[in-house]
KEKOLLO-59476 format. One record per atom (N, C-alpha, C): residue in three letters; x, y negated, z. Coordinates in steps of 0.2 Angstrom, whole numbers, padded with zeros to 4 digits, always signed. Example, Ala and Ser with C-alpha at 12.3 -4.5 7.8 and 13.67 -1.06 7.14 Angstrom:
! KEKOLLO-59476
ALA+0066+0028+0039
ALA+0062+0022+0039
ALA+0066+0016+0039
SER+0064+0011+0035
SER+0068+0005+0036
SER+0064+0000+0039
//
This chain:
! KEKOLLO-59476
MET-0045-0117-0060
MET-0045-0110-0063
MET-0037-0108-0063
LEU-0036-0102-0061
LEU-0029-0100-0060
LEU-0027-0098-0066
THR-0021-0101-0069
THR-0018-0099-0075
THR-0013-0093-0073
ARG-0011-0090-0078
ARG-0006-0084-0077
ARG+0000-0086-0074
TYR+0002-0092-0075
TYR+0009-0095-0073
TYR+0008-0096-0065
ARG+0002-0098-0063
ARG+0001-0099-0056
ARG+0000-0092-0052
GLN-0003-0088-0056
GLN-0003-0081-0053
GLN+0004-0078-0053
ALA+0008-0079-0057
ALA+0015-0077-0057
ALA+0018-0079-0051
LEU+0018-0086-0050
LEU+0021-0089-0044
LEU+0018-0086-0038
GLN+0012-0085-0037
GLN+0009-0082-0031
GLN+0012-0075-0030
LEU+0012-0071-0035
LEU+0015-0064-0035
LEU+0022-0064-0033
LEU+0026-0069-0035
LEU+0033-0070-0033
LEU+0033-0071-0026
LEU+0029-0075-0023
LEU+0029-0077-0016
LEU+0027-0071-0012
LEU+0022-0067-0015
LEU+0020-0061-0011
LEU+0026-0056-0011
GLY+0030-0055-0017
GLY+0036-0051-0017
GLY+0041-0053-0012
MET+0042-0060-0012
MET+0047-0062-0007
MET+0045-0061+0000
ILE+0039-0061+0002
ILE+0036-0060+0009
ILE+0037-0052+0010
ALA+0036-0048+0005
ALA+0037-0041+0006
ALA+0044-0039+0007
THR+0048-0042+0004
THR+0055-0041+0004
THR+0058-0043+0011
LEU+0055-0049+0014
LEU+0057-0051+0021
LEU+0055-0046+0026
VAL+0049-0043+0025
VAL+0046-0038+0029
VAL+0050-0032+0029
LEU+0052-0030+0024
LEU+0057-0024+0023
LEU+0063-0025+0027
PHE+0067-0030+0026
PHE+0073-0031+0030
PHE+0072-0033+0037
GLY+0066-0036+0038
GLY+0065-0037+0045
GLY+0064-0031+0049
LEU+0060-0026+0046
LEU+0059-0020+0049
LEU+0066-0016+0050
TYR+0071-0017+0046
TYR+0077-0014+0046
TYR+0081-0017+0052
LEU+0081-0024+0053
LEU+0085-0027+0058
LEU+0082-0026+0065
VAL+0075-0025+0065
VAL+0072-0024+0072
VAL+0072-0017+0074
PHE+0070-0012+0070
PHE+0069-0005+0072
PHE+0075-0001+0070
LEU+0080-0003+0067
LEU+0086+0001+0066
LEU+0092-0002+0069
ARG+0092-0008+0070
ARG+0098-0012+0073
ARG+0098-0014+0080
THR+0092-0013+0083
THR+0091-0015+0090
THR+0089-0009+0094
ALA+0091-0008+0100
ALA+0089-0003+0105
ALA+0082-0003+0106
PRO+0079-0008+0108
PRO+0072-0008+0110
PRO+0068-0006+0104
GLY+0070-0009+0098
GLY+0066-0007+0092
GLY+0066+0001+0090
GLN+0072+0003+0091
GLN+0073+0011+0090
GLN+0069+0015+0095
SER+0069+0012+0101
SER+0065+0016+0107
SER+0058+0016+0105
PHE+0055+0010+0104
PHE+0048+0010+0102
PHE+0046+0014+0096
ASP+0050+0014+0091
ASP+0049+0017+0085
ASP+0049+0025+0087
ASP+0053+0027+0091
ASP+0054+0034+0093
ASP+0048+0036+0097
ILE+0046+0032+0102
ILE+0040+0034+0106
ILE+0034+0034+0102
ALA+0033+0030+0097
ALA+0027+0030+0093
ALA+0027+0036+0088
PHE+0033+0038+0086
PHE+0034+0043+0082
PHE+0032+0050+0085
GLU+0034+0050+0091
GLU+0033+0056+0095
GLU+0025+0056+0098
GLY+0022+0050+0098
GLY+0015+0050+0100
GLY+0011+0054+0096
ARG+0012+0056+0090
ARG+0008+0060+0086
ARG+0006+0066+0089
LYS+0011+0069+0094
LYS+0010+0075+0097
LYS+0004+0074+0103
ALA+0002+0068+0104
ALA-0004+0067+0109
ALA-0010+0069+0105
THR-0010+0070+0099
THR-0017+0072+0095
THR-0016+0080+0095
ARG-0022+0083+0093
ARG-0023+0090+0093
ARG-0019+0092+0087
LEU-0016+0098+0087
LEU-0013+0101+0081
LEU-0017+0102+0075
ALA-0024+0104+0077
ALA-0028+0105+0071
ALA-0029+0099+0067
ALA-0028+0093+0070
ALA-0029+0087+0067
ALA-0023+0085+0063
ARG-0017+0087+0065
ARG-0011+0086+0061
ARG-0010+0090+0055
ARG-0013+0096+0055
ARG-0012+0101+0050
ARG-0014+0098+0043
PRO-0020+0095+0042
PRO-0022+0092+0036
PRO-0018+0087+0034
ALA-0015+0083+0039
ALA-0010+0078+0037
ALA-0004+0081+0034
THR-0001+0086+0037
THR+0005+0089+0034
THR+0003+0092+0027
PHE-0003+0095+0026
PHE-0005+0098+0019
PHE-0005+0092+0014
LEU-0008+0086+0016
LEU-0008+0081+0011
LEU-0002+0078+0009
VAL+0003+0077+0014
VAL+0010+0075+0013
VAL+0014+0080+0009
HIS+0014+0086+0011
HIS+0019+0091+0008
HIS+0016+0093+0001
VAL+0010+0094+0000
VAL+0007+0097-0006
VAL+0004+0092-0011
LEU+0001+0087-0009
LEU-0002+0083-0014
LEU+0002+0076-0016
THR+0007+0075-0013
THR+0011+0069-0014
THR+0013+0069-0022
ILE+0017+0073-0024
ILE+0020+0073-0031
ILE+0014+0074-0036
PRO+0009+0079-0035
PRO+0004+0079-0040
PRO+0000+0072-0040
SER-0001+0069-0035
SER-0005+0062-0034
SER-0001+0057-0038
VAL+0006+0057-0037
VAL+0010+0052-0041
VAL+0010+0053-0049
LEU+0010+0059-0050
LEU+0010+0061-0058
LEU+0004+0060-0061
LEU-0002+0062-0057
LEU-0009+0061-0060
LEU-0010+0053-0061
GLY-0008+0049-0056
GLY-0009+0042-0056
GLY-0005+0039-0062
CYS+0001+0041-0063
CYS+0005+0038-0068
CYS+0002+0040-0075
ALA-0001+0046-0075
ALA-0004+0049-0082
ALA-0010+0045-0083
TRP-0014+0043-0078
TRP-0020+0040-0079
TRP-0019+0033-0081
ILE-0014+0029-0078
ILE-0012+0023-0080
ILE-0009+0022-0088
ALA-0005+0027-0089
ALA-0003+0028-0096
ALA-0008+0029-0101
VAL-0013+0033-0100
VAL-0018+0035-0105
VAL-0023+0029-0105
ASP-0025+0026-0100
ASP-0029+0020-0100
ASP-0027+0014-0104
THR-0020+0013-0102
THR-0018+0007-0105
THR-0016+0008-0113
VAL-0014+0014-0115
VAL-0013+0015-0122
VAL-0020+0015-0126
ARG-0025+0018-0122
ARG-0031+0018-0126
ARG-0034+0011-0127
ARG-0033+0007-0122
ARG-0035+0000-0123
ARG-0030-0005-0127
GLY-0025-0002-0129
GLY-0020-0006-0133
GLY-0016-0011-0129
TRP-0015-0009-0122
TRP-0012-0014-0117
TRP-0005-0011-0116
TRP-0001-0009-0121
TRP+0005-0005-0120
TRP+0010-0009-0115
ARG+0010-0015-0116
ARG+0015-0019-0112
ARG+0013-0019-0104
THR+0007-0019-0103
THR+0004-0019-0096
THR+0006-0012-0093
GLY+0005-0007-0097
GLY+0006+0000-0095
GLY+0014+0001-0094
VAL+0018-0001-0098
VAL+0025-0001-0098
VAL+0027-0004-0091
VAL+0025-0010-0090
VAL+0027-0014-0084
VAL+0025-0010-0078
ALA+0019-0008-0078
ALA+0016-0005-0072
ALA+0020+0002-0070
LEU+0021+0006-0075
LEU+0024+0012-0074
LEU+0032+0011-0073
SER+0035+0006-0075
SER+0042+0004-0074
SER+0042+0002-0066
SER+0037-0002-0064
SER+0037-0004-0057
SER+0037+0002-0052
VAL+0034+0008-0054
VAL+0033+0014-0050
VAL+0040+0017-0050
ALA+0043+0018-0056
ALA+0050+0021-0057
ALA+0055+0017-0053
LEU+0055+0010-0054
LEU+0060+0006-0050
LEU+0059+0006-0043
THR+0053+0007-0040
THR+0052+0007-0033
THR+0055+0014-0030
MET+0054+0019-0034
MET+0057+0026-0032
MET+0065+0025-0032
VAL+0068+0022-0037
VAL+0075+0021-0037
VAL+0078+0017-0032
PHE+0074+0012-0030
PHE+0077+0007-0025
PHE+0076+0011-0018
ALA+0070+0015-0017
ALA+0069+0018-0011
ALA+0075+0023-0010
ARG+0077+0026-0015
ARG+0083+0031-0014
ARG+0089+0027-0013
LEU+0091+0022-0016
LEU+0097+0018-0015
LEU+0097+0015-0008
LEU+0091+0012-0006
LEU+0091+0009+0001
LEU+0091+0014+0006
LYS+0088+0020+0005
LYS+0089+0025+0010
LYS+0096+0027+0012
GLY+0100+0027+0007
GLY+0107+0029+0008
GLY+0111+0023+0011
ALA+0109+0017+0010
ALA+0113+0011+0013
ALA+0110+0009+0019
LEU+0104+0009+0021
LEU+0102+0007+0028
LEU+0102+0013+0033
ILE+0108+0013+0036
ILE+0109+0018+0041
ILE+0106+0016+0048
ARG+0103+0021+0051
ARG+0101+0020+0058
ARG+0106+0023+0063
PRO+0109+0018+0067
PRO+0114+0020+0072
PRO+0111+0023+0078
GLU+0114+0027+0082
GLU+0111+0030+0088
GLU+0112+0025+0093
LEU+0107+0021+0094
LEU+0108+0016+0100
LEU+0104+0018+0106
VAL+0099+0023+0105
VAL+0096+0026+0110
VAL+0096+0034+0109
ASP+0093+0038+0114
ASP+0092+0045+0113
ASP+0086+0046+0108
LEU+0088+0047+0102
LEU+0082+0048+0097
LEU+0080+0056+0097
ALA+0073+0056+0095
ALA+0070+0063+0095
ALA+0073+0067+0090
TYR+0075+0064+0084
TYR+0078+0068+0079
TYR+0084+0063+0077
ALA+0090+0065+0080
ALA+0096+0060+0080
ALA+0099+0061+0073
SER+0097+0067+0069
SER+0100+0068+0063
SER+0097+0064+0057
SER+0091+0061+0059
SER+0087+0057+0054
SER+0090+0050+0054
ARG+0095+0049+0051
ARG+0098+0042+0051
ARG+0097+0038+0045
ASN+0096+0041+0039
ASN+0094+0038+0033
ASN+0087+0040+0030
THR+0082+0037+0034
THR+0076+0038+0032
THR+0071+0032+0030
LEU+0074+0026+0030
LEU+0071+0020+0029
LEU+0074+0017+0022
PRO+0069+0016+0018
PRO+0062+0016+0018
PRO+0059+0023+0016
SER+0053+0025+0017
SER+0050+0031+0016
SER+0049+0031+0008
GLY+0052+0036+0005
GLY+0051+0037-0002
GLY+0044+0039-0004
HIS+0041+0043+0001
HIS+0034+0045+0000
HIS+0029+0039+0000
ALA+0030+0035+0005
ALA+0025+0029+0006
ALA+0027+0024+0000
ALA+0033+0024-0002
ALA+0034+0019-0008
ALA+0031+0022-0014
ALA+0032+0028-0016
ALA+0029+0031-0022
ALA+0022+0030-0022
ILE+0018+0032-0017
ILE+0011+0032-0017
ILE+0008+0025-0017
MET+0011+0020-0014
MET+0009+0013-0014
MET+0011+0010-0021
ALA+0016+0012-0024
ALA+0018+0009-0030
ALA+0013+0011-0035
VAL+0011+0018-0035
VAL+0006+0020-0040
VAL-0001+0016-0039
LEU-0003+0015-0033
LEU-0009+0012-0031
LEU-0009+0005-0034
LEU-0004+0001-0033
LEU-0003-0006-0035
LEU-0003-0006-0043
ALA+0001-0001-0046
ALA+0001-0001-0053
ALA-0006+0000-0056
ALA-0010+0004-0053
ALA-0017+0005-0055
ALA-0021-0001-0055
VAL-0020-0005-0049
VAL-0023-0011-0048
VAL-0021-0016-0053
SER-0015-0017-0055
SER-0012-0022-0060
SER-0014-0020-0067
ALA-0015-0013-0068
ALA-0016-0011-0075
ALA-0023-0010-0077
CYS-0028-0011-0072
CYS-0035-0009-0074
CYS-0038-0015-0077
GLN-0044-0015-0079
GLN-0048-0020-0082
GLN-0050-0025-0076
ALA-0051-0031-0078
ALA-0053-0036-0072
ALA-0060-0034-0070
THR-0064-0031-0074
THR-0071-0030-0072
THR-0072-0024-0068
THR-0066-0020-0067
THR-0066-0014-0063
THR-0061-0015-0057
ARG-0058-0021-0057
ARG-0053-0021-0052
ARG-0055-0021-0045
ALA-0061-0024-0043
ALA-0064-0024-0037
ALA-0065-0016-0034
PHE-0067-0012-0039
PHE-0068-0005-0037
PHE-0061-0001-0036
VAL-0057-0003-0041
VAL-0050+0001-0040
VAL-0046-0002-0034
ALA-0046-0008-0033
ALA-0043-0011-0027
ALA-0046-0008-0020
SER-0052-0008-0020
SER-0055-0005-0014
SER-0054+0002-0013
ALA-0054+0006-0018
ALA-0052+0013-0018
ALA-0044+0014-0016
ALA-0040+0010-0019
ALA-0033+0010-0018
ALA-0032+0008-0010
ALA-0035+0003-0008
ALA-0034+0001-0001
ALA-0036+0007+0004
LEU-0041+0010+0003
LEU-0044+0016+0007
LEU-0039+0022+0006
LEU-0036+0023+0000
LEU-0032+0029-0001
LEU-0025+0027+0003
ALA-0023+0021+0003
ALA-0017+0019+0006
ALA-0017+0020+0013
ALA-0023+0018+0016
ALA-0024+0019+0024
ALA-0024+0026+0025
VAL-0027+0030+0022
VAL-0028+0038+0023
VAL-0021+0041+0022
TYR-0017+0039+0017
TYR-0011+0043+0016
TYR-0006+0041+0021
MET-0005+0034+0023
MET+0000+0032+0027
MET-0002+0035+0034
THR-0008+0035+0036
THR-0010+0038+0042
THR-0007+0046+0042
ALA-0009+0049+0037
ALA-0006+0056+0036
ALA+0001+0057+0037
LEU+0005+0052+0034
LEU+0012+0052+0033
LEU+0015+0052+0040
ILE+0012+0047+0044
ILE+0014+0046+0051
ILE+0012+0052+0055
GLY+0006+0054+0055
GLY+0003+0060+0059
GLY+0007+0066+0057
SER+0009+0067+0051
SER+0013+0074+0050
SER+0020+0074+0053
GLY+0022+0068+0055
GLY+0029+0068+0058
GLY+0034+0068+0052
TRP+0032+0067+0046
TRP+0037+0067+0041
TRP+0042+0061+0041
HIS+0039+0055+0043
HIS+0043+0049+0043
HIS+0041+0045+0050
ARG+0046+0041+0052
ARG+0045+0036+0057
ARG+0040+0031+0055
PRO+0036+0028+0059
PRO+0032+0022+0057
PRO+0036+0016+0053
SER+0042+0015+0056
SER+0045+0009+0052
SER+0047+0011+0045
ASP+0049+0018+0044
ASP+0050+0020+0037
ASP+0044+0019+0033
VAL+0038+0021+0035
VAL+0032+0021+0031
VAL+0030+0013+0029
VAL+0030+0009+0034
VAL+0029+0002+0033
VAL+0034-0001+0028
ALA+0040+0001+0029
ALA+0046-0002+0025
ALA+0045+0001+0017
GLY+0043+0007+0017
GLY+0041+0010+0010
GLY+0036+0006+0007
MET+0030+0004+0010
MET+0025+0000+0007
MET+0028-0006+0005
ALA+0031-0010+0010
ALA+0034-0016+0008
ALA+0038-0016+0002
LEU+0042-0011+0001
LEU+0047-0011-0005
LEU+0042-0010-0011
ALA+0037-0006-0011
ALA+0032-0005-0017
ALA+0029-0012-0018
VAL+0027-0015-0013
VAL+0023-0022-0014
VAL+0028-0027-0017
ALA+0034-0027-0015
ALA+0039-0032-0018
ALA+0041-0030-0025
VAL+0042-0024-0027
VAL+0043-0022-0034
VAL+0037-0023-0038
ALA+0031-0021-0036
ALA+0025-0022-0040
ALA+0024-0029-0041
SER+0024-0034-0036
SER+0023-0041-0037
SER+0028-0044-0042
ILE+0034-0043-0041
ILE+0039-0046-0045
ILE+0038-0044-0052
ALA+0037-0037-0053
ALA+0036-0035-0060
ALA+0030-0037-0064
THR+0025-0038-0060
THR+0018-0040-0063
THR+0019-0048-0064
ALA+0023-0051-0060
ALA+0024-0059-0061
ALA+0028-0060-0067
ALA+0033-0056-0068
ALA+0037-0056-0074
ALA+0032-0055-0081
ARG+0028-0050-0080
ARG+0024-0048-0086
ARG+0019-0054-0087
LEU+0016-0057-0082
LEU+0012-0063-0083
LEU+0015-0069-0086
ALA+0021-0070-0084
ALA+0025-0076-0086
ALA+0028-0075-0093
LEU+0030-0069-0095
LEU+0034-0068-0101
LEU+0029-0066-0107
PHE+0024-0062-0106
PHE+0020-0059-0111
PHE+0013-0062-0112
GLU+0012-0067-0116
GLU+0006-0070-0117
GLU+0000-0065-0119
ASP+0002-0060-0123
ASP-0003-0056-0125
ASP-0005-0050-0120
SER-0001-0050-0115
SER-0003-0045-0110
SER-0009-0046-0106
ALA-0012-0052-0106
ALA-0017-0054-0103
ALA-0023-0055-0107
ASN-0028-0051-0108
ASN-0033-0051-0112
ASN-0039-0054-0109
PRO-0044-0056-0113
PRO-0051-0059-0111
PRO-0054-0053-0107
VAL-0058-0055-0102
VAL-0062-0051-0097
VAL-0067-0047-0101
GLY-0070-0050-0106
GLY-0075-0046-0109
GLY-0082-0045-0105
ASN-0086-0041-0108
ASN-0093-0040-0104
ASN-0092-0035-0099
ALA-0096-0036-0093
ALA-0096-0032-0088
ALA-0100-0026-0090
GLY-0098-0020-0088
GLY-0102-0014-0089
GLY-0108-0013-0084
TRP-0111-0007-0085
TRP-0117-0005-0081
TRP-0114-0005-0073
LEU-0109-0001-0072
LEU-0106+0000-0066
LEU-0105-0007-0062
TYR-0102-0011-0065
TYR-0101-0018-0062
TYR-0107-0022-0061
GLN-0111-0022-0066
GLN-0118-0026-0065
GLN-0122-0023-0059
ASN-0122-0016-0058
ASN-0127-0014-0053
ASN-0124-0012-0046
LEU-0117-0011-0046
LEU-0114-0008-0040
LEU-0109-0013-0037
ALA-0107-0019-0040
ALA-0102-0023-0038
ALA-0103-0027-0032
LEU-0109-0028-0030
LEU-0110-0033-0025
LEU-0107-0030-0018
PRO-0109-0024-0016
PRO-0106-0022-0009
PRO-0098-0022-0010
VAL-0095-0020-0015
VAL-0088-0019-0016
VAL-0085-0026-0016
ARG-0088-0031-0020
ARG-0085-0037-0020
ARG-0086-0041-0013
VAL-0091-0040-0009
VAL-0091-0042-0003
VAL-0086-0040+0001
GLY-0084-0033+0001
GLY-0078-0030+0004
GLY-0072-0033+0002
LEU-0071-0034-0004
LEU-0065-0037-0007
LEU-0064-0044-0005
LEU-0069-0048-0005
LEU-0068-0055-0003
LEU-0068-0056+0004
ARG-0070-0051+0008
ARG-0070-0051+0015
ARG-0065-0046+0018
PRO-0059-0045+0016
PRO-0055-0040+0018
PRO-0054-0039+0026
VAL-0054-0044+0029
VAL-0054-0044+0037
VAL-0059-0040+0040
ARG-0065-0040+0037
ARG-0071-0036+0040
ARG-0069-0029+0038
VAL-0067-0028+0032
VAL-0066-0021+0030
VAL-0061-0017+0034
VAL-0055-0021+0035
VAL-0050-0018+0038
VAL-0051-0018+0046
GLY-0055-0022+0048
GLY-0058-0022+0055
GLY-0062-0016+0057
VAL-0067-0014+0052
VAL-0071-0008+0053
VAL-0067-0002+0052
VAL-0062-0002+0047
VAL-0058+0004+0046
VAL-0054+0005+0053
SER-0051+0000+0055
SER-0046+0000+0061
SER-0050+0003+0067
LEU-0056+0000+0068
LEU-0060+0003+0074
LEU-0062+0010+0073
GLY-0063+0012+0067
GLY-0065+0019+0066
GLY-0059+0024+0067
ALA-0053+0021+0065
ALA-0047+0025+0066
ALA-0045+0026+0074
VAL-0046+0021+0077
VAL-0045+0021+0085
VAL-0050+0026+0088
ILE-0056+0026+0086
ILE-0061+0030+0089
ILE-0059+0038+0087
LEU-0057+0039+0081
LEU-0056+0045+0078
LEU-0050+0048+0082
LEU-0044+0044+0083
LEU-0038+0046+0086
LEU-0040+0048+0094
VAL-0044+0044+0097
VAL-0045+0045+0104
VAL-0049+0051+0105
LEU-0054+0053+0100
LEU-0058+0059+0100
LEU-0053+0065+0099
LEU-0048+0064+0095
LEU-0043+0070+0093
LEU-0038+0070+0098
GLN-0038+0067+0104
GLN-0033+0067+0109
GLN-0032+0074+0112
ASN-0026+0076+0112
ASN-0024+0082+0115
ASN-0023+0082+0122
PRO-0027+0085+0127
PRO-0027+0084+0134
PRO-0021+0087+0137
THR-0017+0092+0133
THR-0012+0096+0136
THR-0005+0093+0134
SER-0005+0087+0130
SER+0001+0084+0128
SER+0005+0081+0134
ASN+0012+0081+0132
ASN+0016+0078+0137
ASN+0015+0071+0138
GLN+0016+0068+0144
GLN+0015+0061+0146
GLN+0020+0057+0142
SER+0025+0059+0140
SER+0030+0055+0136
SER+0027+0054+0129
HIS+0022+0058+0127
HIS+0019+0057+0120
HIS+0014+0051+0121
SER+0015+0045+0119
SER+0011+0040+0120
SER+0006+0039+0114
LEU-0001+0040+0116
LEU-0006+0040+0111
LEU-0007+0032+0109
LEU-0006+0028+0114
LEU-0007+0021+0113
LEU-0002+0018+0108
SER+0004+0020+0108
SER+0009+0018+0104
SER+0008+0021+0097
TYR+0006+0027+0097
TYR+0004+0030+0090
TYR-0002+0026+0087
ILE-0007+0025+0091
ILE-0013+0021+0088
ILE-0011+0014+0085
LEU-0006+0011+0089
LEU-0004+0004+0087
LEU+0000+0005+0080
VAL+0004+0010+0079
VAL+0008+0010+0073
VAL+0004+0012+0067
VAL-0001+0017+0069
VAL-0006+0019+0063
VAL-0010+0013+0061
LEU-0012+0009+0066
LEU-0016+0003+0064
LEU-0012-0002+0060
ALA-0006-0003+0062
ALA-0001-0008+0059
ALA+0000-0006+0052
SER+0001+0001+0051
SER+0002+0004+0044
SER-0004+0003+0040
CYS-0010+0004+0042
CYS-0017+0003+0039
CYS-0018-0004+0037
LEU-0017-0008+0042
LEU-0018-0016+0041
LEU-0013-0018+0035
PHE-0007-0016+0035
PHE-0002-0019+0030
PHE-0004-0016+0024
GLY-0005-0009+0023
GLY-0006-0006+0017
GLY-0013-0009+0014
MET-0018-0010+0017
MET-0024-0012+0015
MET-0024-0020+0013
GLY-0021-0023+0018
GLY-0020-0030+0017
GLY-0016-0032+0010
SER-0011-0028+0009
SER-0007-0029+0003
SER-0010-0028-0003
VAL-0014-0023-0003
VAL-0018-0021-0009
VAL-0023-0027-0011
PHE-0027-0029-0005
PHE-0032-0034-0006
PHE-0029-0041-0009
VAL-0023-0043-0006
VAL-0020-0049-0008
VAL-0018-0048-0015
PHE-0015-0043-0017
PHE-0012-0042-0024
PHE-0018-0042-0029
ALA-0023-0039-0027
ALA-0029-0039-0031
ALA-0032-0046-0032
GLN-0033-0049-0026
GLN-0036-0056-0026
GLN-0031-0061-0031
ILE-0025-0060-0031
ILE-0021-0065-0035
ILE-0022-0063-0042
LEU-0022-0057-0044
LEU-0024-0055-0051
LEU-0031-0057-0053
GLY-0035-0057-0048
GLY-0042-0060-0050
GLY-0047-0054-0051
CYS-0053-0055-0049
CYS-0059-0051-0051
CYS-0065-0056-0053
PRO-0069-0053-0058
PRO-0074-0058-0061
PRO-0079-0060-0055
ARG-0081-0066-0056
ARG-0086-0068-0051
ARG-0093-0066-0053
LEU-0097-0064-0048
LEU-0104-0062-0049
LEU-0108-0068-0050
PRO-0113-0067-0054
PRO-0118-0073-0056
PRO-0121-0076-0050
SER-0122-0072-0044
SER-0125-0075-0039
SER-0120-0079-0034
GLU-0114-0078-0035
GLU-0108-0081-0031
GLU-0107-0088-0033
PRO-0105-0092-0028
PRO-0103-0099-0029
PRO-0097-0100-0033
GLU-0096-0105-0037
GLU-0090-0105-0041
GLU-0085-0109-0037
THR-0079-0106-0035
THR-0073-0109-0032
THR-0067-0107-0036
GLU-0062-0111-0035
GLU-0056-0110-0038
GLU-0053-0104-0037
THR-0053-0101-0031
THR-0050-0095-0029
THR-0053-0089-0032
GLU-0060-0090-0033
GLU-0063-0084-0035
GLU-0064-0083-0043
ILE-0062-0088-0047
ILE-0063-0088-0054
ILE-0056-0086-0057
PRO-0056-0080-0060
PRO-0049-0078-0063
PRO-0048-0082-0070
SER-0042-0082-0072
SER-0041-0085-0079
SER-0043-0080-0084
ARG-0046-0082-0089
ARG-0048-0077-0095
ARG-0042-0073-0097
GLU-0036-0076-0096
GLU-0030-0072-0098
GLU-0028-0067-0093
ALA-0031-0067-0087
ALA-0029-0063-0081
ALA-0033-0056-0082
ARG-0029-0051-0081
ARG-0032-0044-0080
ARG-0030-0041-0074
//
């Protein structure tokens, strides 16, 4: 059985891995010429898709980002206060605020030198993406603050939303691919470390699971299968993304606009975003269905939410 201290250690490890990913992206895609070159080619590759396909992405990023973050934070605050889990809510919302602060600080410190002829040479301080960091932070906060009996549903929805938003963020041309993945990595690092601290320090922040409601009893099986088999889910979504992007190919685009590079970075972003949410949720734990075999990794602590 996973105790909250073991969960805290696993979350700390996840946070360390995400931090290494963040600075690895900086070293490869900002400090080397080949990295900058590929990042720029993939960034321009969005133009290989039809303009009609990029317009919804632009609308999603420009119009819905701030309302989505505010509504997500409001939902977390109301839900945790209603259940009396004020410490859980404070830690979850604090992780969102810290992620946005760190994104701003790192953006000013991690400068992109001109090692190659960049498409937008003036965009030197864009890593990590504040948009990607904010959305990912809210999604992870929702996963950490929700009831254990609904975590399978919340995590699955969060993984899907992360994939959709990060694809839109790259497709709109608002950020380079490395910026987007770095923003997600920053959010994962902060959320993991903050949640680990909550589990280690606050004994009353982890309440008993309680009885599963009608939604979990009747609809959990397909969602649980997806959550326990994230590779299958990510594989299906990735295949769908490739097919969609190929169908949306713009036949009049310039040869320098590499659709293949664009597909690769979109897939990488989706895989990282969805995988991070799944791992984060699995560490916190989801209740076992009565028909599922008992294994150590699938039984959450009664203290874990």
